[in-house]
C-alpha positions as YAML, in Angstrom:
chain: A
units: angstrom
residues:
- id: 1
  name: UNK
  ca: [11.29, 5.90, 5.05]
- id: 2
  name: UNK
  ca: [7.86, 5.54, 3.32]
- id: 3
  name: UNK
  ca: [5.85, 8.03, 1.66]
- id: 4
  name: UNK
  ca: [2.30, 8.89, -0.12]
- id: 5
  name: UNK
  ca: [0.29, 11.03, -2.07]
- id: 6
  name: UNK
  ca: [-2.85, 11.04, -3.67]
- id: 7
  name: UNK
  ca: [-3.41, 11.06, -7.49]
- id: 8
  name: UNK
  ca: [-3.92, 14.90, -7.78]
- id: 9
  name: UNK
  ca: [-1.10, 16.86, -10.07]
- id: 10
  name: UNK
  ca: [-0.36, 19.53, -6.96]
- id: 11
  name: UNK
  ca: [-0.21, 16.48, -4.35]
- id: 12
  name: UNK
  ca: [3.32, 16.58, -2.73]
- id: 13
  name: UNK
  ca: [4.96, 13.64, -1.15]
- id: 14
  name: UNK
  ca: [4.18, 13.45, 2.63]
- id: 15
  name: UNK
  ca: [5.93, 10.83, 4.84]
- id: 16
  name: UNK
  ca: [3.69, 8.50, 6.57]
- id: 17
  name: UNK
  ca: [6.59, 5.62, 8.18]
- id: 18
  name: UNK
  ca: [9.61, 5.39, 9.31]
- id: 19
  name: UNK
  ca: [10.95, 1.95, 8.89]
- id: 20
  name: UNK
  ca: [14.28, -0.37, 9.48]
- id: 21
  name: UNK
  ca: [16.11, -0.79, 6.71]
- id: 22
  name: UNK
  ca: [15.47, -4.95, 7.01]
- id: 23
  name: UNK
  ca: [11.36, -3.89, 6.40]
- id: 24
  name: UNK
  ca: [9.93, -5.94, 3.62]
- id: 25
  name: UNK
  ca: [6.45, -4.77, 3.66]
- id: 26
  name: UNK
  ca: [4.08, -2.13, 5.23]
- id: 27
  name: UNK
  ca: [-0.05, -1.57, 5.93]
- id: 28
  name: UNK
  ca: [-0.92, 1.85, 5.86]
- id: 29
  name: UNK
  ca: [-3.64, 1.97, 8.53]
- id: 30
  name: UNK
  ca: [-4.42, 5.57, 8.09]
- id: 31
  name: UNK
  ca: [-5.28, 5.92, 4.00]
- id: 32
  name: UNK
  ca: [-8.96, 6.48, 3.31]
- id: 33
  name: UNK
  ca: [-11.04, 3.64, 1.84]
- id: 34
  name: UNK
  ca: [-11.44, 3.27, -1.75]
- id: 35
  name: UNK
  ca: [-9.36, 6.34, -2.49]
- id: 36
  name: UNK
  ca: [-6.09, 5.84, -4.97]
- id: 37
  name: UNK
  ca: [-2.70, 6.94, -3.69]
- id: 38
  name: UNK
  ca: [1.40, 6.74, -5.11]
- id: 39
  name: UNK
  ca: [3.54, 5.43, -2.35]
- id: 40
  name: UNK
  ca: [7.59, 5.70, -2.73]
- id: 41
  name: UNK
  ca: [10.36, 4.74, -0.59]
- id: 42
  name: UNK
  ca: [13.52, 7.04, 0.28]
- id: 43
  name: UNK
  ca: [16.10, 6.17, 2.50]
- id: 44
  name: UNK
  ca: [18.11, 8.61, 5.04]
- id: 45
  name: UNK
  ca: [21.47, 8.56, 6.91]
- id: 46
  name: UNK
  ca: [22.51, 10.56, 9.94]
- id: 47
  name: UNK
  ca: [26.43, 11.29, 10.11]
- id: 48
  name: UNK
  ca: [28.02, 13.98, 12.27]
- id: 49
  name: UNK
  ca: [24.37, 15.44, 13.35]
- id: 50
  name: UNK
  ca: [23.04, 15.70, 9.84]
- id: 51
  name: UNK
  ca: [20.95, 13.68, 7.60]
- id: 52
  name: UNK
  ca: [21.42, 12.73, 4.07]
- id: 53
  name: UNK
  ca: [18.41, 11.53, 2.32]
- id: 54
  name: UNK
  ca: [18.28, 9.83, -1.40]
- id: 55
  name: UNK
  ca: [15.83, 10.43, -4.68]
- id: 56
  name: UNK
  ca: [12.60, 8.78, -4.52]
- id: 57
  name: UNK
  ca: [12.39, 5.48, -5.18]
- id: 58
  name: UNK
  ca: [10.26, 4.22, -7.97]
- id: 59
  name: UNK
  ca: [6.50, 5.60, -7.04]
- id: 60
  name: UNK
  ca: [3.51, 2.59, -6.89]
- id: 61
  name: UNK
  ca: [0.06, 3.36, -7.52]
- id: 62
  name: UNK
  ca: [-2.29, 1.78, -5.30]
- id: 63
  name: UNK
  ca: [-5.53, 1.42, -4.60]
- id: 64
  name: UNK
  ca: [-7.28, 1.15, -0.87]
- id: 65
  name: UNK
  ca: [-10.29, -1.47, -0.78]
- id: 66
  name: UNK
  ca: [-13.47, -0.20, 0.22]
...
C-alpha cells in the first residue's frame, strides 16, 4: 500500500493506493500541484480473515510540479 502525508507536523499518513507486489512506480494523480508531500510504502498480508501490516518503510519527500 502507498501512503502520503503533507509536510505539516500534525499530518497523518493517508492511504492513497493499494498496488500489487510487482509494481515499481506509482503516479499520484490526486496530489495538488506545487505541494510538498511525504510518501511511504507499507506491506500487508491477509491470512485466516485477518490483515497483518508491516511498519511504514522509509519515507521520501516529493514536491509536485506546478
